[in-house]
N, C-alpha and C positions, 0 to 999 in steps of 0.2 A: 504494501500500501504505500505508494511513492507520494510526497507532497502532504502527508499527516504528519502532525508532530506526536510525539508519544503522550500518554496521559502522566500529567504530574505525579511524582511519587510522595511519599508522605514528609510533610514539611520537617525538616531537621532542626530548625531553629526553635521550635517549640519544644522538641525532643530535649535539646540541650538545656534550654531554660528549666525544664521540669527536673532534669538530672541535677542541675546547680541549685534547685530550690530543696530537693531531697537530701542532697549531701550538707547544704546549710541547715535543714531540720535535724540531720543526725548530728551534726557537731554541736548544735544547741543543746540537744538532749544530753550528749555526752558531757559537755561542760557544766550543765546543770546536776547532773549525777555527781560529778567530781566535787562540786560545791556543797551538795548535801552531804556527801560522805565526809568530807572535810569538817563540816559543821557538827555532824553528829560524833565524829572521833573528838573534836575539841570539847563538845559537852559530855562525853562519856569517859575521856582519859582520867580526869581528875578523881571521878568516882573509882575507876579501876584502881588508881594508885593508892587510893585511900583505904581500899579493902585488902591492897596487896601486904601492907604493914602487918595488920593482925594474923592473917593467914599464915606469913612467914614464922612470925614469932610462935604462933601455935605448933607449926611444924618442927621449930627449934626445942620447944618443950618437950614434944613427944619424943623427940630422939634422944632425949638426955635421960 
């Protein structure tokens, strides 16, 4: 069929924009997870340190 142009394929520019948006969303979720983990660690670390002292003392007494 001479003289006819082929049908246009899928628009790659919208595919790339979607890929970029998906990548940005993934990065945002990862950063939010890291911030949440750091906040939880910061909140729980002092409590864990406070529990560690009596636990070690009790083990030391039990071993004597």
